[in-house]
N, C-alpha and C positions, 0 to 999 in steps of 0.2 A: 608411543601411540596416544597416550592421554595428553601429552604436551601438544601434539598436533591437533587433537580434538579441541583443546582449549584455545589454541591460537586460531583455529578455524572458526570458533564461535565469535572471536573478535572481528574477523573479516566479514562474517555473515551479518553481525549486528551493525557494523559500520556502514556497509553498503545497503543493508535492508532498511535501516532507519533513515539514511540519506534518501534512498529511492522513495520511501513512503512519505517523507516530509515534502519532497519536491512534488509528488503526485497530489498531496493535499493542498499545497499552495496553488497549483494549477486548477485543481478541481473546485476548490472553494471560490477562487476568483471567477471562474465561468459560471458556477452555480449561483453566486450572488448576483451577477449581472443578469442572468437569465430569469431568476426569480423576482428580482426587484424591478428591473426595467420592463420585462415582458415584451410583448409585440414581436417585431421581427428579430430582435436580439434573442428572445426565447426560442423562436422557430429555428433559426440558423444553428444556434448552439445545441439545441436538442436533436436536430437532424444529424449533426456531425457526431454527437455522442451515440446516437442509435446506430450509426454506421459502424463505429468502432466496437460497440457492444454486440453487434451481429456476428463478430468473429469469436470463436472459442478462445479463451484467455491464453492457454498454452500455445495454440497455433499462432496467435498474434505475437507472443514472446519469441517463438522460434523464427518467424518471418523477420522481425525487426533485428534480432541478434545475428541471423544469417546474413542480412544485408549490411549491417553496420560493423560486424566483427565482434570478437569476444574480448570484452574488457569490463572493468567495474563501472566506468562512466557510461558505457552503452547499456549496462543493466539498468542504470537509473533512467535512461531514456525509455527503455522498453517497459519498465514498471509504470512510468508516468503515462505512456500511451494506453496501457492496458487498464490501469486503475482509475485514472482521472475521470473518465466518463461516468463510472458508477458513483464516484464521490460527488461529481457535479449534480447528479440526479438527487442524491441525498440532501445536499445543501440547497438545491433549488426547491425541493419540497418543504424544507424547514423555513426557507425564506417566504414562500407562499403563505405559510401558516402565520407568520409574524408580521408581515409588512403592512397589514391593515389594522394593527393595534394602535392604541391611543398614543403611546410614547413615540411611535413612528410619525404619526400625524403632527405631534408636537414638534418634533425635529424638523419636519418639512415646513411647518408654520414659522419656525425661527429662521428659515432660509438656509439651512445647512446643505452643503453640497451632497449630491447622491453618493459620491465615493465615501465621504465621511459617515453618512448614515449606514452604508453597507458594512464598513469596517468597525465602527464604534457602537452601533445600535443593533444591527441584525446578527453579525457574526458572533459577538460574545454571548448572545442568548441562545445560540445553536451549538455552543461548545460541548455540552454534555453528550448528545448523540455522536458528535464528530469524534470526540476522544475515545468513546467506546468502540466505534467502528475502526478507528486508527489502530487500536490494540489488536483487534481481530485481523486487520489487513496486514499487520506486521507478520503474523503467522503465515498468511498466504504468500507474502513476499519471501519469507524464509524458504518455503517449499519451492517457490519459483526459482530462486537463486540456486538452491541445491540441485534441482532438476536440470536447469540449464548447464550447470557445471558438469553434472554427470553425463550430459549429452555432448560435452565438448564445446558449448557455446557460451559459457560463463567465465568465471575466473580461471586463469591458466597457471600451470606450474611456473615457478616454484611456490606459489601461494598455497598454503595448507587449507584447503576448503573441504567441507564435509562431503560435497558431491564428488570431488576428486578421490577422497578417501574411500567412499563407497564404490566408486568405479574401479579403483585399484584392488580393493578387497574382493570384489565380485569374482575375480579370476582365480583366487586361491581359497575362498571361503568354503568351497565344497569339502575340503578336508576339515575334520572336526577340530584339529589343533589350531587352525587358523580362523575359526568362526568368530573369535573375538574381534578380529580386524574389521568385520562387517557390523558386528553388534554395537561397538562403541560409537561410531558416527551416526548409526541409525537411532540409537537411544538419545544421542545428543540432539538430533533434529526433533524427535518426538517430545523431549523434555522442554525444549525452547518453545515449541508451538503450544504445548499444554500450559506453560507459564503465561504466555500471552493471552490465552483463552481464559485462564483463571483471573488474570488482572481485569480483562474486559467484563467478566461476570461480576466481579467485585465493584467495579465502577458503575455498572448498570444498577446494581442493588442500591448503591449509595445515592444515585440520581433519583431512583424511585422513592426512597425515604425522604429526600429533600422535597 
């Protein structure tokens, strides 16, 4: 049981980190474009983000996974669609705050390409809040992957996933002697989420001190 829980942690981390990373690449890209270029770019991107944000996150997960099918790759797609709009809004706001500073005007005066300014001037100065939010979002992604697997829409057997373990244990955990089968994966999920939250709190405190 413990071996399955540890192996399930590896699966959750691999797909969770991959999905969060892809979501941040997409969200940062659109957030930088919307915040720096403004105009109709900002209007179109913000409108699309608001449309996606109007759906409850779990409902959006279920709709995408039900349409695409249950697999790890499709989890990455679902997390990207569900998380990228919120990430875009964070990066867009940070870009609005920094794009009128002197070093941005200096880069524009030197004739640097807008893409270079976004990647080498704006993005590095927004990395603090982005890293903190990424740690928190890893916890959300862990819950999403576990929930989708529990519902039969995530990773499929024979992959040892925490959601599958909880689903299998739910049928027998009513007996006291089998309660540990439900307790072990549930504690594993809670511990991982708590760890991500503690890392995010530590990074936030470090950024405030700096």
